[in-house]
N, C-alpha and C positions, 0 to 999 in steps of 0.2 A: 091280127095283122102279126103276119110272118116276119121277123127281122131277119135282115140283108146279109148273104153268106158271106159277099164281096164287099161290104162294108170295111173299112178297114178302123185296127182295133187302136185305139188310145195309149199313149205313155202310159198314164196315169193308170188305166185299167190294167195294163202287162205289171205295171208296179206294186198296185194292190192286190193283184193276184200270187205275186212272187213275193211280199213281203213278207220278211223274218219276225217271227213272234219273238218279244222282248220278253226273254227269259224269269227277269223277276217281277215283272208286271204278271206272268201266268203264272209262276209260280205262287205269289201271294194268293191268287184268287183260287188258284186249287186248294191251297191252304184254309183258307177264309171256310170256302164251300167243308172243308174235312173238318175243323172242327167244331162249326155248327149242326154238322151231322152226329157228330158222336155227343153232345152235351144236349140235344134236342133229344136222339134216342135216351139218353138215360132217364135227362128228363121227363119226358113222358114216364120211361119204366116207371120213374119215382112219382109221382101226381097220382098217375092210377091205383094202387098202394093192390093190384093185383099179383095174381103168380106170371113170375119172366115167364111172355112168350119164346120172346130170342133171351139166349142164354149171354148174355151181354158180359158176365164174369170172365169168357172168356180173352176178353180184351185185353185184360189185366197180365196176361201172357207178355202181351205185344206192346203196351202200354205201362210204363213203369208211375207206380203208386195208382192204378186208376181202379177201381172199385164203383160199385153202384149205390153210390152215394152223391150228395153234391160237393164237396169237396174232390169225387173222385167224377166228377162231372167235369171240373172244372182242369184238373190235367189232365183228364185222355183229351178234352179241346186244345190244352197246350201241344198233348203230345200229335195230334191229328194235326194241328196247323204246324207241326212244326217237317210232319213224312206228309205232308200233302204240299209243303213248298218243296223241300227235296222234290217229292216227284214231278210237281210241275214244272219245277227247272228243267228238269233233265228231259221229258218228253218235249219241251218246244227247243231243248239244244238238238234231239235228236231229230227234230224236223225239221230245224232249221238247217241242222250237217245235210240230210239225205236231200233237201231243197237244192241244196249250191253241189253240192254234187251231180245231182241230175242236171241242173242247167247249165254246166260246167262239158259234164258228159256232152246234154246238146248242141252246146255252142261251138266244142269242139268239132264235130259230126257237121256241122252246118256250117263251118270252118274245111273244115276235109273237102267235102263236095263240092265246093266253090272253087277251089285250087286243084281240085283231080286234075283237069285237062290242060295246066300249066305250062305243061312240057309241049303238046298240039301245037302250041303258039310260039316260041322257038323258030 
């Protein structure tokens, strides 16, 4: 079944398509995922008791207090959560800003196109 191209788009559909992302919620989501990734990677390396395929010690350069240990996994998860939150918040902010600017430009061009022949009617 082919959708009709002439069907009007509901306002709620447009609102959902151009809805801004909640910055704090997106930051928390990215922060939780980042914390889990750092913790689980460290836990997998610790539980396998094998040589490290991934050089996780390098994370100590970026995450203060991190080491390949259980306490280091918790510290790394905390730093990963903080860094992930900041990154997620900033990404949502940039997306919302780009969307707002593009909507402003589109709306301004549409209004200008409507009033372009204004002096022809005077």
